[in-house]
C-alpha positions in Angstrom: -10.3 -12.0 -26.0 -10.1 -9.0 -23.8 -8.2 -9.3 -20.5 -8.3 -7.2 -17.3 -5.4 -4.7 -16.9 -2.3 -5.9 -15.1 -1.4 -4.5 -11.7 2.3 -3.8 -11.5 3.7 -2.9 -8.1 7.0 -1.2 -7.2 8.6 -1.7 -3.8 11.9 0.3 -3.4 12.4 -0.4 0.3 11.3 -4.0 0.9 11.9 -6.1 4.0 11.9 -9.7 5.1 9.2 -9.5 7.7 9.7 -11.7 10.8 6.8 -12.1 13.2 6.7 -14.0 16.5 5.3 -13.9 20.0 6.4 -14.2 23.6 4.8 -14.7 26.9 5.3 -11.1 28.1 7.6 -8.2 27.1 9.7 -6.9 29.9 12.9 -4.8 29.7 16.1 -6.4 30.8 15.1 -10.0 30.4 15.8 -12.6 27.8 12.5 -13.0 26.0 11.9 -16.5 24.7 10.0 -16.3 21.4 8.0 -18.7 19.3 9.4 -19.9 16.0 9.2 -16.8 13.7 7.1 -16.6 10.6 8.9 -15.2 7.6 7.0 -13.2 5.0 8.0 -10.9 2.1 7.2 -7.4 3.2 6.8 -3.9 1.8 3.8 -1.9 0.5 3.9 -2.9 -3.2 4.8 -6.5 -2.3 1.8 -6.9 0.0 -0.4 -5.4 -2.7 0.8 -8.0 -5.2 0.4 -10.8 -2.7 -3.3 -10.1 -2.2 -4.0 -9.2 -5.9 -2.6 -12.6 -6.8 -4.9 -14.3 -4.2 -7.8 -12.4 -5.7 -7.0 -13.8 -9.1 -5.6 -10.7 -10.7 -2.6 -10.5 -13.0 0.3 -8.9 -11.1 4.1 -8.5 -11.2 6.0 -7.2 -8.2 9.0 -5.0 -9.1 11.3 -5.1 -6.1 14.7 -3.6 -5.3 16.7 -6.4 -3.7 20.2 -7.1 -2.6 22.3 -9.6 -0.6 21.3 -12.8 1.2 18.2 -11.3 2.7 17.1 -10.2 -0.8 17.4 -13.8 -2.0 15.3 -15.1 0.9 12.7 -12.6 0.0 12.7 -13.8 -3.7 12.3 -17.3 -2.5 9.4 -16.3 -0.2 7.6 -14.5 -3.1 8.2 -17.4 -5.5 6.7 -19.9 -3.0 3.5 -17.9 -3.2 3.5 -18.0 -7.0 4.1 -14.2 -7.3 5.6 -13.0 -10.6 8.6 -10.9 -9.6 11.1 -8.7 -11.4 14.2 -8.0 -9.4 15.9 -4.6 -9.5 19.4 -5.5 -8.2 20.9 -3.3 -5.5 24.4 -3.2 -4.2 23.4 -3.3 -0.5 21.6 -5.8 1.7 17.8 -5.8 1.9 16.5 -4.9 5.4 14.7 -7.1 7.9 11.7 -6.0 10.1 10.4 -7.7 13.3 7.0 -7.7 14.9 6.5 -9.3 18.4 3.2 -10.0 20.1 3.0 -9.9 23.9 0.7 -12.8 24.7 -0.1 -11.4 28.2 -1.5 -8.2 26.9 -2.2 -8.8 23.2 0.0 -5.8 22.4 2.0 -5.8 19.2 5.5 -4.3 19.0 6.8 -3.5 15.5 10.5 -2.9 14.9 11.3 -1.3 11.4 15.0 -1.3 10.5 16.3 1.3 8.0 16.8 0.1 4.5 19.8 0.7 2.2 20.4 3.7 0.1 19.8 3.3 -3.7 22.0 4.8 -6.3 20.8 7.0 -9.1 21.4 4.1 -11.5 19.2 1.8 -9.4 16.4 4.3 -9.4 16.7 4.6 -13.2 16.7 0.9 -13.5 13.4 0.8 -11.6 11.8 3.3 -13.9 13.1 1.6 -17.0 11.8 -1.8 -15.9 8.3 -0.5 -15.3 8.4 1.3 -18.7 9.4 -1.9 -20.4 6.5 -3.9 -19.0 3.6 -1.5 -18.5 1.0 -1.5 -21.2 -1.8 1.0 -21.8 -4.5 0.8 -19.1 -2.4 -1.1 -16.6 -2.2 0.0 -13.0 1.3 0.8 -11.5 1.2 0.9 -7.7 4.1 2.7 -6.0 3.7 1.8 -2.4 5.7 1.7 0.8 8.5 3.7 2.5 11.3 5.1 0.4 14.9 4.0 0.8 17.3 5.8 3.1 18.4 9.1 1.7 15.8 9.1 -1.1 14.8 12.5 -2.6 11.1 13.4 -1.8 10.3 13.7 -5.5 11.1 10.0 -6.3 7.5 8.9 -6.7 6.7 11.9 -8.8 9.7 11.3 -11.0 8.7 7.7 -11.6 5.1 8.8 -12.4 6.5 11.3 -14.9 8.7 8.6 -16.5 5.5 6.6 -17.2 3.5 9.6 -18.5 3.6 8.5 -22.2 2.6 4.9 -21.3 -1.1 5.8 -20.6 -1.0 3.7 -17.4 -2.9 4.5 -14.1 -0.4 5.3 -11.4 -1.4 4.7 -7.8 0.8 6.2 -5.0 0.8 5.3 -1.3 3.7 7.1 0.4 4.3 9.3 3.4 6.5 11.9 5.0 8.5 14.3 2.6 7.4 12.3 -0.5 3.8 12.8 0.3 4.4 16.5 1.2 6.0 16.9 -2.2 3.2 15.3 -4.1 0.5 17.4 -2.3 2.4 20.7 -2.7 3.6 20.3 -6.3 0.9 19.0 -8.8 2.5 17.6 -11.9 2.5 20.1 -14.8 1.9 17.3 -17.2 -1.6 16.0 -16.6 -0.6 12.5 -17.8 1.9 12.3 -14.9 -0.6 12.9 -12.2 -1.5 9.9 -10.1 -4.8 8.2 -10.8 -5.1 7.4 -7.1 -3.3 8.9 -4.1 -3.9 7.2 -0.8 -3.4 8.7 2.7 -4.1 7.4 6.2 -5.8 9.6 8.8 -2.6 10.9 10.3 -1.1 11.7 6.9 -4.3 13.6 5.9 -4.0 15.7 9.1 -0.4 16.5 8.3 -1.4 17.6 4.8 -4.3 19.6 6.1 -2.2 21.2 8.9 -5.0 20.6 11.5 -7.1 17.8 13.1 -9.8 16.2 11.1 -12.4 15.2 13.7 -15.3 14.5 11.4 -15.8 12.7 8.1 -16.8 16.0 6.5 -13.4 17.5 7.4 -11.6 14.6 5.8 -13.9 14.9 2.7 -13.0 18.5 2.3 -9.3 17.7 2.3 -9.8 14.9 -0.3 -12.0 17.1 -2.5 -9.5 19.9 -2.4 -6.6 17.7 -3.4 -8.7 16.5 -6.4 -9.7 20.1 -7.3 -6.0 21.2 -7.2 -5.0 18.4 -9.7 -2.9 16.5 -7.2 -4.6 13.2 -8.2 -7.7 12.1 -10.1 -8.9 10.2 -7.1 -7.9 10.7 -3.4 -8.5 8.0 -0.8 -8.2 8.7 2.9 -8.5 6.2 5.7 -10.3 7.2 8.9 -8.8 4.4 11.0 -11.5 2.1 12.5 -14.3 4.2 11.0 -13.7 3.2 7.4 -12.4 4.9 4.2 -13.3 7.8 2.1 -12.7 8.4 -1.6 -13.1 11.6 -3.7 -13.0 12.2 -7.4 -14.4 14.7 -9.8 -17.9 13.2 -9.4 -18.1 13.5 -5.6 -17.1 11.9 -2.3 -18.0 8.5 -0.9 -17.5 6.9 2.5 -17.4 3.2 3.2 -17.9 2.2 6.9 -15.7 -0.5 8.3 -17.3 -3.9 9.2 -17.2 -4.9 12.9 -14.3 -7.3 13.4 -12.0 -8.3 16.3 -8.7 -6.6 15.7 -5.8 -9.2 15.9 -3.0 -7.3 14.1 -2.6 -3.8 12.7 -0.2 -5.0 10.0 -1.1 -4.7 6.4 -4.5 -3.0 6.5 -3.6 -0.2 4.2 -1.9 -2.5 1.7 -4.8 -4.9 1.7 -7.2 -2.0 1.2 -5.2 -0.7 -1.8 -4.9 -4.2 -3.3 -8.6 -4.9 -3.2 -9.5 -1.4 -4.4 -7.2 -1.5 -7.4 -8.2 -5.1 -8.3 -11.8 -4.1 -8.2 -11.2 -1.1 -10.5 -9.1 -3.3 -12.8 -12.0 -5.7 -13.2 -14.4 -2.9 -14.1 -16.0 -2.2 -10.8 -17.6 1.2 -10.1 -15.8 3.5 -7.7 -18.2 2.9 -4.8 -18.0 -0.9 -5.2 -14.2 -0.7 -5.3 -14.2 1.4 -2.2 -16.4 -1.2 -0.5 -14.1 -4.0 -1.5 -11.0 -2.1 -0.3 -12.6 -1.4 3.1 -13.6 -5.1 3.5 -10.1 -6.1 2.7 -8.7 -3.7 5.4 -11.1 -5.2 7.9 -10.1 -8.7 6.9 -6.4 -7.8 7.3 -6.8 -6.5 10.9 -8.6 -9.7 11.8 -5.7 -11.8 10.4 -2.7 -12.6 12.6 0.8 -11.1 12.1 2.1 -10.6 8.6 -0.2 -13.1 6.9 -2.3 -12.0 3.9 -6.1 -12.1 4.5 -8.3 -14.6 2.6 -10.5 -13.6 -0.3 -13.4 -15.5 1.3 -13.2 -13.2 4.3 -13.3 -10.2 2.1 -16.4 -11.5 0.3 -18.1 -12.1 3.7 -17.3 -8.7 5.1 -18.0 -6.6 1.9 -21.9 -6.6 2.5 -21.3 -5.1 6.0 -19.3 -2.1 4.6 -22.1 0.4 3.8 -21.2 3.1 1.3 -22.7 6.5 1.5 -22.2 9.7 -0.5 -20.9 12.7 1.5 -22.5 16.0 0.4 -20.3 19.0 1.1 
């Protein structure tokens, strides 16, 4: 009996996410906070958490070390997430988000993660190669560890080139710049999907992108240059755009009350990839991803949104083709 492809995620710089709230945030005072919520955090981890809720087969490959790393393992196991630990010699980081109840503002404090050794990076690539099967999705998502070379995602994709898997990359900064400036010489090592947010797309373009057509041209150009087979770009509260060899589509965001900005991009990617893994067309997958992003911003703190909310919002995310 045929089964859907697995979705393997890689998180090289995970965090134990703490979220809390206080009456008001004011410099110089002791701020009494509510009991914190603890969630496993990091791009790939968040993708696996939602994929699992959607009923998909997923394994989270996570670089972890120290006591914080063990707490993160326990948090993932409590959610029933299949996990493969890539042991590291240094302590896993912690992040903190605090909501100011007086204003509704959310303050996010992201601590730096540990440096990984060459052997630890090699262990991550080896672990993925051992478990990835033809047709599976491998999602490389989240920030890179301190001191990481910008070609790390590209090198991991190259290490999987002979596995015939579909690599999905969501990164930023120097790593994203490297990917967009240096298309892989081996076509099998090119990402199947590259995701950027609005600010990242502007950095890649080198100029503002005020209109959807401007963003569409950037995405189409990246596809034409062989950077990735599909390029997805978020346009913040407007929605999301996806380009491939067949054209460009835009999915409008559903109207929701924004409660938290945490996890929208990860939720989008999880629902998009899960839809593709279950055989959905590109436009339907884009709609599902956009609905998940909307559900995420309507969900408090670091919590993962509910599949039922995605189902309810998906019909409100109209998809249109953009003609360039």
